[in-house]
C-alpha angles and dihedrals in degrees: 000000000000112000136180125244116202115192124197131173112247131214094260095058096262132096139260119215124200133189102201095188091065100022092238124144138183139164143218144173092258135028090253093049092049091049092047091049090049091052089052091050092049092046090051091050092049092047098047111026123092115255090247091056092052092047091049092051099040114102108178121195098050108160129195119209136164125224135185123223136178115254121181 
């Protein structure tokens, strides 16, 4: 299963990590720690949740793109 990891700085100086395909989030003091914690959270979900729960949450086809806009 190939999933997306979105990383964003948080207000405390750490990072938040989100897997939008499964709507799972975690955090950490560094980008790597946040991503590792997210992997653990996703692994735990996949190991413990009922198949129906995973199928309900799973949104395949998430795409990440960048765009540039004018801002004055």
